[in-house]
C-alpha positions as semicolon CSV with decimal commas, in nm:
position;residue;x (nm);y (nm);z (nm)
1;M;8,241;1,654;-1,573
2;R;8,131;2,005;-1,491
3;L;7,794;1,885;-1,358
4;R;7,954;1,667;-1,091
5;R;8,091;1,980;-0,936
6;F;7,733;2,100;-0,866
7;A;7,595;1,769;-0,731
8;P;7,651;1,856;-0,362
9;A;7,484;2,195;-0,408
10;V;7,182;2,040;-0,584
11;A;7,147;1,775;-0,313
12;G;7,165;2,044;-0,045
13;L;6,901;2,251;-0,222
14;G;6,668;1,948;-0,236
15;A;6,707;1,893;0,139
16;L;6,640;2,260;0,204
17;L;6,321;2,252;-0,004
18;L;6,197;1,946;0,185
19;A;6,263;2,118;0,517
20;F;6,038;2,408;0,420
21;A;5,763;2,206;0,247
22;P;5,429;2,239;0,423
23;A;5,369;1,944;0,652
24;A;5,058;1,739;0,598
25;A;4,803;1,801;0,869
26;A;4,771;1,520;1,121
27;P;4,446;1,327;1,086
28;R;4,168;1,452;1,311
29;T;3,883;1,260;1,471
30;Y;3,523;1,381;1,451
31;T;3,196;1,240;1,583
32;V;2,863;1,237;1,399
33;V;2,578;1,156;1,636
34;I;2,264;0,982;1,515
35;D;1,965;1,067;1,734
36;K;1,590;1,110;1,693
37;M;1,600;0,968;1,339
38;K;1,854;1,228;1,220
39;F;2,223;1,251;1,150
40;G;2,380;1,525;1,360
41;P;2,587;1,803;1,203
42;V;2,860;1,687;0,969
43;P;3,199;1,843;1,047
44;P;3,331;2,099;0,797
45;N;3,687;2,090;0,663
46;L;3,721;1,712;0,647
47;H;4,040;1,575;0,494
48;K;4,139;1,240;0,354
49;G;4,279;1,037;0,644
50;D;4,050;1,194;0,907
51;V;3,848;0,960;1,127
52;I;3,472;0,978;1,176
53;I;3,310;0,813;1,475
54;W;2,946;0,737;1,399
55;A;2,756;0,722;1,731
56;N;2,401;0,584;1,735
57;R;2,223;0,738;2,033
58;D;1,883;0,642;1,896
59;F;1,671;0,344;2,004
60;L;1,663;0,206;1,647
61;R;1,927;0,041;1,430
62;H;2,084;0,279;1,176
63;S;2,357;0,281;0,915
64;A;2,579;0,538;0,753
65;T;2,598;0,411;0,396
66;A;2,776;0,594;0,114
67;A;2,572;0,629;-0,204
68;D;2,890;0,545;-0,400
69;H;2,947;0,230;-0,187
70;S;3,275;0,363;-0,047
71;F;3,165;0,291;0,313
72;N;2,889;0,121;0,506
73;V;2,873;0,148;0,884
74;D;2,597;-0,052;1,053
75;L;2,508;0,058;1,405
76;M;2,292;-0,110;1,663
77;P;2,121;0,118;1,920
78;G;2,370;0,272;2,163
79;K;2,675;0,161;1,963
80;A;2,949;0,353;1,784
81;S;3,194;0,270;1,508
82;K;3,483;0,453;1,352
83;M;3,600;0,479;0,994
84;V;3,883;0,650;0,809
85;L;3,801;0,881;0,517
86;N;3,984;0,718;0,227
87;K;3,877;0,940;-0,062
88;T;3,817;1,304;-0,143
89;G;3,512;1,478;-0,285
90;R;3,144;1,508;-0,201
91;I;3,022;1,179;-0,057
92;A;2,647;1,148;-0,016
93;F;2,536;0,907;0,256
94;F;2,208;0,775;0,396
95;C;2,065;0,526;0,642
96;R;1,989;0,192;0,477
97;Y;1,703;0,132;0,720
98;H;1,556;0,482;0,700
99;P;1,632;0,624;0,351
100;G;1,495;0,967;0,444
101;M;1,798;1,015;0,670
102;K;2,067;1,172;0,448
103;G;2,382;1,378;0,458
104;I;2,693;1,476;0,264
105;L;3,058;1,458;0,364
106;E;3,284;1,706;0,187
107;V;3,636;1,568;0,199
108;R;3,941;1,756;0,071
């Protein structure tokens, strides 16, 4: 019976804690340009939920393919495609058509 007396205070404390909890950062959109047989700079500080636009400005077909098979973006010359980062960690990627083209996404 004594605990019921504190229920409103506990509920109020929970609401107060939620009000001051850090808000999750809104997803951001970044572009990685593929040109002259190279991936452009990979953005730092990537987070799960962020969007990457892969833009192929080269005259050849390219891909951005994760070594762990978590994504595969196929890009014809002059085209772009977007993807959402769905996992955290270091994700190595390469071009399926030109395996010497490589990079790493570091996602928090």
